[in-house]
C-alpha positions as CSV (number, residue, x, y, z in Angstrom):
1,M,86.6,92.7,109.9
2,K,84.7,89.5,108.9
3,L,82.0,88.4,111.3
4,K,82.7,85.2,113.0
5,K,80.3,82.3,112.5
6,N,78.7,82.6,115.9
7,N,78.3,86.3,115.5
8,R,76.5,85.8,112.3
9,Y,74.0,83.5,114.0
10,L,73.5,86.0,116.8
11,L,73.0,88.8,114.2
12,H,70.3,86.8,112.4
13,T,68.6,85.9,115.7
14,I,68.5,89.5,116.8
15,F,67.1,90.5,113.4
16,W,64.2,88.0,113.5
17,L,63.5,88.8,117.2
18,V,63.1,92.5,116.2
19,I,60.8,91.5,113.3
20,Y,58.8,89.3,115.6
21,I,58.3,92.1,118.1
22,V,57.3,94.5,115.3
23,Y,54.7,92.0,114.0
24,L,53.3,91.3,117.4
25,T,53.0,95.0,118.2
26,Q,51.3,95.6,114.9
27,Y,48.9,92.7,115.5
28,L,48.0,94.0,119.0
29,F,47.5,97.5,117.7
30,N,45.2,96.3,115.0
31,E,43.2,94.4,117.6
32,R,42.7,97.5,119.7
33,S,41.7,99.5,116.7
34,G,38.9,97.1,116.0
35,S,40.3,95.6,112.7
36,L,40.7,92.1,114.4
37,R,38.6,90.0,116.6
38,H,38.9,90.5,120.4
39,D,38.5,87.0,121.8
40,F,42.2,86.1,121.4
41,S,44.5,86.6,124.3
42,T,47.9,88.1,124.0
43,Y,49.4,84.6,124.3
44,D,47.2,83.5,121.4
45,R,48.3,86.4,119.3
46,A,52.0,85.7,120.1
47,I,51.6,82.1,119.0
48,T,49.8,83.1,115.8
49,V,52.5,85.6,114.9
50,F,55.1,83.0,115.6
51,F,53.6,80.5,113.2
52,H,53.4,83.2,110.5
53,L,57.0,84.3,111.2
54,L,58.2,80.7,110.6
55,A,56.9,80.8,107.1
56,V,58.5,84.2,106.5
57,V,61.8,83.0,107.8
58,A,61.6,79.9,105.5
59,A,60.8,82.1,102.5
60,S,63.6,84.6,103.4
61,Y,66.4,82.0,103.5
62,F,65.0,80.1,100.5
63,S,65.0,83.3,98.5
64,T,68.5,84.5,99.5
65,I,70.3,81.1,99.5
66,R,68.6,79.4,96.5
67,I,66.8,82.0,94.4
68,L,69.0,85.1,94.3
69,P,72.0,83.2,92.9
70,L,69.8,81.9,90.1
71,L,68.4,85.4,89.3
72,L,71.9,86.9,89.2
73,D,72.8,84.4,86.4
74,K,71.2,85.5,83.2
75,K,71.0,81.9,82.0
76,Q,69.1,80.8,85.1
77,I,66.5,83.6,85.5
78,L,63.6,81.6,84.2
79,R,64.6,78.7,86.4
80,G,64.8,81.1,89.3
81,V,61.3,82.4,88.7
82,I,59.9,78.9,88.4
83,E,61.6,77.7,91.6
84,F,60.6,80.8,93.5
85,S,57.0,80.4,92.5
86,A,57.0,76.7,93.4
87,G,58.9,77.2,96.6
88,I,56.7,80.0,97.9
89,Y,53.6,77.9,97.0
90,I,55.0,74.9,99.0
91,I,55.9,77.2,102.0
92,A,52.4,78.7,101.9
93,I,50.8,75.2,101.9
94,C,53.0,74.0,104.8
95,N,52.1,77.2,106.7
96,R,48.4,76.7,106.0
97,I,48.5,73.0,107.1
98,S,50.4,73.9,110.3
99,I,47.8,76.5,111.2
100,V,44.8,74.2,110.4
101,Y,46.2,71.1,112.1
102,I,48.4,72.5,114.8
103,L,47.7,76.2,115.6
104,E,43.9,76.2,115.5
105,P,43.4,73.1,117.7
106,L,46.0,74.5,120.0
107,L,43.9,77.7,120.3
108,G,40.8,75.8,121.1
109,G,39.0,75.1,117.8
110,N,38.9,75.2,114.1
111,F,37.2,78.3,112.9
112,G,34.9,77.5,110.0
113,G,35.7,73.8,110.2
114,Q,38.8,71.9,109.5
115,E,39.9,71.7,105.9
116,S,41.3,68.5,104.4
117,I,44.7,68.3,102.8
118,P,43.3,68.2,99.2
119,Q,41.1,71.3,100.0
120,I,44.2,73.1,101.2
121,L,46.2,72.2,98.1
122,G,43.4,73.3,95.8
123,G,42.5,76.5,97.7
124,L,44.7,78.8,95.6
125,S,42.6,81.9,96.3
126,I,43.0,81.5,100.0
127,L,46.7,80.6,99.8
128,F,47.4,83.6,97.5
129,K,45.3,86.1,99.5
130,Y,46.1,85.2,103.0
131,Y,49.5,83.4,102.8
132,I,51.6,84.0,99.7
133,I,51.2,87.8,99.7
134,S,51.9,88.2,103.4
135,I,54.8,85.7,103.3
136,V,56.5,87.4,100.3
137,S,56.0,90.9,101.7
138,G,57.3,89.7,105.1
139,A,60.4,88.2,103.5
140,L,61.3,91.5,101.7
141,P,62.9,93.2,104.7
142,F,65.3,90.3,105.2
143,I,66.1,90.1,101.5
144,I,66.9,93.8,101.4
145,F,69.0,93.4,104.6
146,F,70.8,90.5,103.1
147,L,71.5,92.3,99.9
148,L,72.9,95.3,101.8
149,I,75.2,93.1,103.8
150,E,76.2,91.1,100.8
151,R,77.0,94.3,98.8
152,Q,79.2,95.5,101.7
153,R,81.0,92.1,101.7
154,I,81.6,92.1,98.0
155,M,82.8,95.7,98.1
156,R,85.2,94.9,100.9
157,K,86.4,91.8,99.1
158,Q,86.9,93.8,95.9
159,A,88.9,96.4,97.9
160,E,91.1,93.7,99.4
161,I,91.7,92.2,95.9
162,E,92.5,95.6,94.5
163,K,94.9,96.3,97.3
164,E,96.6,92.9,96.8
165,K,96.9,93.7,93.0
166,I,98.4,97.1,93.7
167,S,100.8,95.6,96.3
168,A,101.8,92.9,93.8
169,K,102.3,95.4,91.1
170,L,104.5,97.6,93.3
171,E,106.6,94.7,94.3
172,A,107.0,93.7,90.6
173,L,108.1,97.2,89.7
174,K,110.6,97.3,92.6
175,A,111.9,93.9,91.5
176,Q,112.5,95.4,88.1
177,I,114.3,98.3,89.6
178,N,116.7,96.2,91.7
179,P,118.2,94.1,88.9
180,H,118.6,97.2,86.7
181,F,120.5,98.9,89.5
182,L,122.6,95.8,90.3
183,F,123.5,95.3,86.7
184,N,124.9,98.8,86.4
185,T,126.7,98.6,89.7
186,L,128.4,95.3,88.9
187,N,129.5,96.8,85.6
188,N,131.1,99.6,87.6
189,I,133.0,97.0,89.8
190,Y,134.0,95.0,86.8
191,S,135.4,98.0,85.1
192,L,137.5,98.9,88.2
193,A,138.7,95.3,88.5
194,L,139.9,95.2,84.9
195,Q,141.9,98.4,85.7
196,Q,143.2,96.7,88.9
197,S,142.2,99.9,90.7
198,A,142.8,100.4,94.4
199,E,139.2,101.6,94.6
200,T,137.8,98.1,93.9
201,A,137.7,97.1,97.6
202,P,136.0,100.3,98.7
203,T,133.6,100.0,95.9
204,I,132.6,96.5,96.9
205,D,132.2,97.8,100.5
206,R,129.8,100.5,99.2
207,L,127.9,97.9,97.2
208,S,127.5,95.8,100.3
209,Q,125.9,98.8,102.0
210,L,123.6,99.2,99.1
211,L,122.6,95.6,99.1
212,D,122.0,95.7,102.8
213,Y,119.6,98.6,102.1
214,L,117.9,96.7,99.2
215,L,117.5,93.4,101.0
216,Y,116.7,94.5,104.6
217,R,115.8,98.2,104.7
218,C,113.5,98.9,101.9
219,N,111.0,96.1,102.3
220,A,108.6,98.3,104.2
221,N,106.0,100.6,102.5
222,H,107.9,103.6,103.7
223,V,111.5,104.2,104.7
224,S,113.4,107.2,106.2
225,L,114.1,109.9,103.7
226,D,117.6,110.2,105.2
227,Q,118.2,106.6,104.4
228,E,117.0,107.1,100.8
229,I,119.3,110.1,100.4
230,Q,122.2,108.1,101.8
231,F,121.4,105.4,99.3
232,L,121.5,108.0,96.4
233,Q,124.8,109.3,97.8
234,N,126.4,105.9,97.8
235,Y,125.1,105.2,94.3
236,L,126.5,108.5,93.0
237,D,129.9,107.8,94.7
238,L,130.0,104.4,92.9
239,G,129.3,106.1,89.6
240,K,131.9,108.7,90.3
241,M,134.5,105.9,91.0
242,R,133.7,104.3,87.7
243,F,133.9,107.4,85.4
244,G,136.5,109.4,87.4
245,D,137.3,112.9,86.3
246,R,135.0,112.7,83.3
247,L,132.0,113.0,85.6
248,S,131.3,116.0,87.7
249,I,128.5,115.7,90.3
250,Q,126.8,118.3,92.3
251,F,124.3,116.9,94.8
252,I,122.6,119.3,97.2
253,H,120.0,118.0,99.6
254,K,118.1,119.8,102.4
255,T,115.3,118.7,104.7
256,D,113.4,120.7,107.3
257,Q,112.5,117.6,109.4
258,H,112.5,113.8,109.4
259,Y,110.3,112.4,106.7
260,T,109.4,109.0,105.2
261,I,109.1,108.0,101.6
262,A,108.4,105.0,99.4
263,P,111.7,103.0,99.0
264,L,113.7,103.3,95.8
265,L,111.5,106.0,94.5
266,L,114.4,108.4,93.6
267,V,117.0,106.1,92.2
268,P,115.4,105.7,88.7
269,V,116.0,109.4,88.1
270,I,119.7,109.0,88.9
271,E,119.9,105.7,86.9
272,N,118.5,107.6,83.9
273,M,121.2,110.3,84.3
274,F,124.0,107.7,84.2
275,K,122.5,106.0,81.2
276,H,122.0,109.0,79.1
277,G,124.3,111.6,80.7
278,V,127.5,109.6,80.9
279,E,127.4,106.3,79.1
280,Q,126.2,107.8,75.8
281,V,128.0,111.2,76.0
282,M,131.4,111.8,74.6
283,G,133.6,113.9,76.7
284,P,132.8,115.5,80.2
285,A,129.5,114.8,81.9
286,V,127.9,117.1,84.4
287,F,125.2,116.1,86.9
288,S,123.3,118.7,88.9
289,I,121.0,117.3,91.5
290,S,118.9,119.2,94.0
291,L,116.7,117.6,96.6
292,K,114.5,119.7,98.9
293,A,112.1,118.3,101.5
294,A,110.0,121.0,103.2
295,S,106.4,121.4,104.3
296,N,105.6,117.7,103.7
297,E,106.6,117.8,100.1
298,L,109.7,116.6,98.3
299,T,111.1,118.3,95.2
300,L,113.8,116.6,93.2
301,T,115.4,118.3,90.3
302,A,118.0,116.5,88.3
303,A,119.8,117.9,85.2
304,N,122.5,116.4,83.0
305,N,124.0,117.1,79.6
306,F,123.2,114.7,76.8
307,M,123.7,114.1,73.1
308,R,121.0,115.4,70.8
309,G,119.0,112.9,68.9
310,E,118.9,110.1,71.5
311,N,115.8,109.0,73.4
312,K,116.5,110.2,77.0
313,I,113.3,108.9,78.7
314,S,113.2,105.4,77.3
315,G,114.0,102.3,79.2
316,I,112.8,100.6,82.3
317,G,113.8,103.2,84.9
318,L,111.6,106.3,84.4
319,S,108.8,104.1,82.9
320,N,108.6,102.2,86.2
321,L,108.9,105.3,88.2
322,K,105.8,106.8,86.5
323,Q,103.8,103.7,87.2
324,R,104.8,103.6,90.8
325,L,104.0,107.3,91.3
326,E,100.6,106.7,89.7
327,I,99.9,103.9,92.2
328,L,101.3,105.5,95.3
329,Y,100.3,109.1,94.7
330,P,97.4,109.1,92.1
331,G,96.8,112.7,91.1
332,R,99.2,114.0,93.8
333,Y,102.5,113.9,92.1
334,L,104.5,115.8,89.4
335,L,106.9,114.1,87.0
336,S,108.1,116.3,84.2
337,A,111.0,116.2,81.8
338,K,112.3,119.0,79.5
339,E,115.4,119.8,77.5
340,H,117.1,123.1,76.8
341,Q,119.9,123.1,74.3
342,E,122.0,120.1,75.5
343,I,120.7,120.0,79.1
344,F,118.0,117.4,80.0
345,E,116.1,118.1,83.3
346,V,113.8,115.9,85.3
347,K,111.6,117.3,88.0
348,M,109.6,115.3,90.5
349,Q,107.4,116.3,93.4
350,V,105.7,114.0,95.8
351,P,104.0,114.4,99.2
352,L,105.9,113.2,102.2
353,L,104.8,111.7,105.6
């Protein structure tokens, strides 16, 4: 979930508050250990740390907002280094001027005499030793924190983009399956109509049921396995009506409980059987289909006779099926095809929910 704008501001405020407390605690500890002078009150230390933190904050946002994008562009690295050096130098000067002309008078005096602006600008050794090093080192925690947050944001965005790509690809594959199926089914009805068959009306009724499933039932990521099986049964019945006695179908299905499955995942196997097991076979055609769902796994075995010498696994159906399986069940599915004499068999195994 993306952080809302107000929450981002709150997160930044909390971060700098924690850094301020850490700086102040470290300052007070150093004072007690004897490494700092003792004539400053806790209030004086708090104000001093606050002025230093302002420079660190400025350097942090300058580095992350302006400099990092330049450094990430190979063509802008030199520009980024130059702008970073100039920017940190200006921040150090502003910090030194604010301390000399605001903080030190506020604390009751100018220790060692007040410097002029030209002296501050030219005091590179003082700026580098007491300001630039501490400002840059102080900004590092925020820069690292920013990079970690930005990396998570980029990874999350990439994951969302990848998910959208996969979803779009799946929809495209399903869209390719649907016209293929409809084309075959309309051919069935056209053939019956030419014969003025009494089965034309019942066939149209079955087609309407299939269209209802395609348009309204299979738009979800998963559908009931029982619905998918009924879809296959209707499809097989339509094919049987078209080819009549020339086609013999044995469809056995068994499930041990109610499962869900990706929609239209099984029909490409059946389409392939009609294409290569009936339409391109002279004489009788035999389909043997076994579907078993048990222990959260589906096994579909489909065998049909074929004519030797033809390419049985070409075309859009099984090719799309393999692509969908690779997206939906990467490394967790089985899709195999083999032939024995004049029998072609496809076996598919997928996990079920």
